[in-house]
C-alpha positions as CSV (number, residue, x, y, z in Angstrom):
1,M,137.3,69.6,115.3
2,C,135.4,71.3,112.6
3,L,131.9,72.6,113.4
4,L,130.5,70.4,110.5
5,Q,132.0,67.3,112.1
6,V,130.5,68.1,115.5
7,K,127.1,68.8,113.8
8,F,127.4,65.5,111.8
9,V,128.1,63.5,114.9
10,N,125.4,65.2,117.0
11,D,122.9,64.7,114.2
12,S,123.8,61.0,114.1
13,I,123.3,60.7,117.8
14,K,119.9,62.3,117.6
15,A,118.9,60.0,114.8
16,A,120.2,56.8,116.5
17,V,117.7,54.0,117.1
18,P,117.7,51.6,120.0
19,G,120.5,49.0,119.5
20,S,122.8,51.5,117.9
21,P,126.0,52.3,119.7
22,L,125.1,56.0,119.4
23,Y,121.6,55.6,121.0
24,Q,121.1,57.9,123.9
25,L,124.7,59.2,124.0
26,P,125.0,62.8,125.1
27,P,125.8,65.3,122.3
28,I,129.5,66.1,121.9
29,S,131.2,69.5,121.9
30,D,134.2,70.8,120.0
31,P,137.4,69.8,122.0
32,S,139.7,72.1,120.1
33,E,140.0,74.8,122.8
34,K,140.8,72.3,125.5
35,L,143.4,70.6,123.4
36,I,145.1,73.9,122.6
37,E,145.1,74.7,126.3
38,V,146.8,71.4,127.1
39,H,149.3,71.8,124.3
40,L,150.3,75.3,125.4
41,A,150.7,74.2,129.0
42,A,152.9,71.3,127.9
43,L,155.0,73.6,125.7
44,K,155.5,76.0,128.6
45,W,156.3,73.1,131.0
46,N,158.9,71.8,128.5
47,M,160.5,75.2,128.1
48,Q,160.7,75.6,131.9
49,Q,162.2,72.1,132.5
50,R,164.9,72.7,129.8
51,R,166.0,76.1,131.2
52,F,169.7,76.2,132.0
53,G,170.6,77.2,135.5
54,L,167.3,76.9,137.2
55,T,167.2,78.7,140.6
56,S,165.3,77.3,143.6
57,E,162.4,79.6,142.5
58,G,162.5,78.1,139.0
59,V,162.5,74.6,140.3
60,D,159.5,75.4,142.6
61,K,157.7,77.0,139.6
62,L,158.5,73.8,137.5
63,H,157.0,71.6,140.3
64,K,153.8,73.7,140.3
65,M,153.6,73.6,136.5
66,S,154.1,69.8,136.6
67,V,151.1,69.4,139.0
68,E,149.0,71.8,136.9
69,L,149.9,70.1,133.6
70,L,149.0,66.6,134.9
71,E,145.7,67.9,136.3
72,L,145.0,69.7,133.0
73,L,145.6,66.4,131.1
74,K,143.3,64.5,133.4
75,E,140.6,67.2,133.2
76,N,140.6,67.7,129.5
77,M,141.4,64.2,128.4
78,P,139.8,62.0,131.1
79,E,139.2,59.0,128.8
80,K,142.8,58.6,127.6
81,T,142.7,54.8,128.3
82,G,138.9,54.5,128.7
83,E,139.0,54.7,132.5
84,E,139.0,57.5,135.0
85,S,142.5,56.6,136.3
86,G,143.8,56.6,132.7
87,W,146.6,59.0,133.4
88,N,148.1,56.8,136.1
89,F,151.0,55.4,134.1
90,E,154.7,56.0,134.2
91,K,155.2,58.4,131.3
92,A,152.6,60.9,132.6
93,H,153.5,60.3,136.2
94,S,157.2,61.1,135.4
95,I,156.2,64.7,134.9
96,L,156.0,65.0,138.6
97,H,159.5,63.6,139.1
98,K,161.3,66.1,136.9
99,V,162.1,68.4,139.8
100,R,163.8,65.6,141.7
101,E,165.8,64.7,138.6
102,I,167.0,68.3,138.2
103,V,168.0,68.5,141.8
104,L,169.9,65.2,141.6
105,F,171.4,65.4,138.1
106,G,171.4,69.1,137.2
107,W,170.3,70.6,133.9
108,T,168.1,68.2,132.0
109,E,170.4,68.2,128.9
110,N,172.9,66.4,131.2
111,F,170.8,63.3,131.1
112,S,168.9,63.7,127.8
113,T,168.9,61.0,125.2
114,Q,168.2,63.3,122.3
115,V,171.8,63.5,121.1
116,F,172.2,59.7,121.2
117,N,168.9,59.2,119.3
118,M,170.2,61.6,116.7
119,L,173.6,59.9,116.4
120,Y,171.9,56.5,116.2
121,S,169.7,57.7,113.4
122,M,172.7,59.1,111.5
123,L,174.5,55.8,112.0
124,I,171.6,53.8,110.6
125,I,171.4,56.2,107.6
126,M,175.2,55.7,106.9
127,L,174.8,51.9,107.0
């Protein structure tokens, strides 16, 4: 977020009168650093889970990265759905199941749907 935007919001909070939704809200801070940290952790996790021929050490590393990524998401974006348990939904929770899927099915590209999505898109374009 731009420093001017943060200043504008904080000035609006300071100027808020009783009855305003901004009244007595705490000042905000720029979330950019936290968002970048989450994004980088997600990219590293994605690269690890797509690695071909993961060894047992690599799978163990992926599990640790999965736990750390989910905790980082909760820590830096706690109000994702407006409640503290906002990250308790299947898509986020499935991060923790990736190791089991790799052990059961092998390399993630073996059960990826990306190719089928691309082929479906090409089919639609041709129609």
